[in-house]
N, C-alpha and C positions, 0 to 999 in steps of 0.2 A: 504494500500500500504506500503510495507516494505521500510525502509530507507536504501539506498544503498551507503551512503557516506563512503569514506574510513576512517579507524580508525585514521590515522595519516596524517601529511602533506607530500605531494609529495616532494621528494628530487631530485634535478637536479645535475648530476655529469658528467663532461666532462673529461674523462681520457686522459692522454698523449698518443701519438701514440703507443709507445711500450707497454703501459698498455692495451690499446684497442686490440692490436694484441694478447697479452697473453690471455686476456679474451675470444676473439673470437676463438682462436685455442683450448683452453681448454674446452670451452663450447661445441664445436663440438665433442671433444673426449668423453665427459661425457653425451652427448645427452641433454644438457641444453641450455637455451637461455643465452645471455650475462647477463641479469638481474638475472636469476637463478644462474648463476655462481657467481655474486656479492653477492647475498644472502647467498650462500653456504660459500664463503670466509669470509664474515662478521660473520656468525655463528661460524666458526672455531676461528676467532680472539676473539670473545666474550668469547667462551669456554676457550681459552688459558689464557685470562686475568683473568677470574674467578678462574682458577687453580693457578694463580701466575706465569705461565710460560712466561708471556709477560706483560710488563708495558707500558701502553699508556701514553705518556706525551704530 
């Protein structure tokens, strides 16, 4: 039987109302779920940080 445990710890995030609205509206536009939209945005933030375009403090 294969081990189906997730690789990492589940993260709980409760966005502010305006952030939730932004995520929901843009998720619909791009045919993603809200979680998919968060993953996409975080990928972009990580990419920008690696390039030096963004500094996370």
